[in-house]
N, C-alpha and C positions, 0 to 999 in steps of 0.2 A: 153407308149401311147396306143399301141394296147393291148388288153387283150385276144382277141380270134380271130382266123381267121379260118373260115370253108368254105369248098368248097362243094357245092351241085351239083353233076353232072346231076341229073335228071331235075333240073330247070335251069341249067346254070346260077347260080347267085353266087355272093360272098357277104356274110354278114360279116361285120367286126365290132366287138364291140370296140369302140374307147372311149377314156376318155371324149370326147365331145359329145358322143352318136351320132356319125355320122354313116351313113349306106349307102352303095352303092348297088343298085339293078338295074343293067342295063337292058334295054329292051332285049327281046329275039333276035330280028334280029341283034342288035348291038353285043350282046354276042356271037352269032354264027359267026358273021363276024370277030371278034377280036380273038376268041379262048381264052383259059385260060390264056396263056402267055400274050396275048395282054391286057386282062382285068387287070391282075396283074400289068403290066407295066403302064397302064392308071391310075390305082389306085394309084401307087407310085408317079406318076407325080402330081396328084390331091392332095395327102396328103402333099407333100412337099410345093406346092403352098399355100395350106390352112394353114399349120403350120407357114410358114414364113411371110405370109401376115397378118394373124390374131394375131399371137403372136409376130410379129416384134415390135410393139409398146411397148409391155411388156418388151422385151429385152432392147430396147433403154431407156425406162423409168427407169428400175431398174439400168441400168449403170449410168444414169444421176443423180438419186437422192440418190443412195447408199452412196456416200461420205457425204451427209448432213443428211440423216435419221438415219444411223447406230449410229453416235455419240449421236443423240437425244434419241434413244431408249435404248442404252446400256451404261455401264460404260466405263471408259478409258481402262479397262482390255480387252475389246473386239475391240480395235481399228484396229487390224489386220484383223478383220472379213470383213471389206470393201474390202480389196484386194482379199481375198479368194472368196468373193461373185462376184466380178467383173470378175475374171477368170472363175468361174463356169458358169456365164451367157454366156460367149463365148462358153463354152463346151456344154451347153444345146442348144444353137443355132445350133450347128453341130449335136447334138443328134436328134433334130427334123428332120434333113435331113437323118440321118443314120438309125434310128430304123425302119421305114417302109421298108427299103431295107432288113433288117435282117428277117422280117417276110415273105418276098418272099421265102426265103429258106424253111421255114416251110410249106408254102402254096404249094410249089412244092415237098414236101416230102423229102427234103434234110436234114434230122435230123442230120446225122453224120457231114456234112459240117457245119451246124449251131453250133453243139457242139464244133468243132475245132475252129471256129471263136470266139465263146464266151470264150473258154479257152485262146485263144491268147489275148483277150482283158483283161481278168482278170489277167494274168501273166504280161502283159505290164503295166497295172495300178499299180500293187503292186510295180514293178520296178521303175516306174516313180515317185510314191509317195515317195519312199525311197530316190531316187536320188535328186528330186526337194526339199524335205524338208532339205536335207543336204546342198544344195546350197542356197535356199531362206528362209529357216525357214517355219513357218506356212503358209505364202502365197504360198509356193511350192505345197501345197495340191491342190489349185485351178489351178495352172499352170499344174500340173500332170493331172487333170481332163480334161482340155482343150487339152493337148497333146494326151490323150487317144482318144478323139473324132476326132481329126485330123486324127489319125491312123484309127479309126473305119470307118470314112467317105470314106477315100481312099480305104480301104479293101472292104467294102461293095459295093461301086460303081464298083470296079473291078469285084467282084464275081457276082453281079447282071447283069452286062453287059455281062459276059460270059454265064450265065444261061439263060437270056431272051433277050439279045440285048438291055437292058435298056440304054437310053440316056435321058438327060434332054431336055425337050421341049423348044421351043423358049420363051413361056411365063414365064417358070421357070427360064430361063437364065436372062430374064429381071428383075424378082424379085430379083434374086441373085445380079445382077449389081447394084440394088438400096440398097438392105439390107446390103450387106457386107461392102461397103464403109461407110454407115450411122452408122452401129454398130462400126466399126473401129474408126470413127471420135469421136464418143461419148466416146468410151473406152479410147482413147488417150488424150482427152481434159484435164482431171486432171493432166496428166503427162506433157503435153505441156504448160499449162497455169500457 
C-alpha cells in the first residue's frame, strides 16, 4: 500500500505516496507540537481508519458474492478458489491494518528491525502454507495467508507500540468494533446457512 515514505526535516512534513494517491502534509504548528513520532502515530491512526472504512465494503462485498460469482466465471475445476479467496480477504483486512505499522520502522530508520520482522513473516508464511495445505488442501493456502496476517498484526502492533507508544484511537476502535463482527458474520454465513 505504501510505496515510499520520506521525512523532510527542513519543512517538518511527511509525504507518503500511497496506492490511492493520498498525501498528508500537516501544518507547521501541528507538526512542531506533535514531533516526528507523533506525526507518524497520527498518520498510522488515519491510515487504519481510512483503509477499514473505505475498503470495508469491498471486503464484505467480496466475501458475500464470491460463492456466487466464482462458479459463474470459472469452470468446476476452480471450485476451491472460492474458499481460498474468502480466507485471503480476511488476511487482506488485517494487512490493511498492519502494513502502515511496518512503514513506521522505515520512517524511524529501523532498517534492521524491519528486515528481521520481514524475515520472520516470510519464514512463518512458508511454514504455514506447508502445514495448512497438508491439513486442508488447496484452501489451506488462504488459511495460511490469514494466519500470517494475524501474526503480522500482533507483532507490528507490539513493535510500533514500543517504538512510538502507538495505540489505536477511540474512533479506530469504533471502526474495528463495527468492521470485525460484520466481516466475521458475512464470512460465516455460507458455513452456517
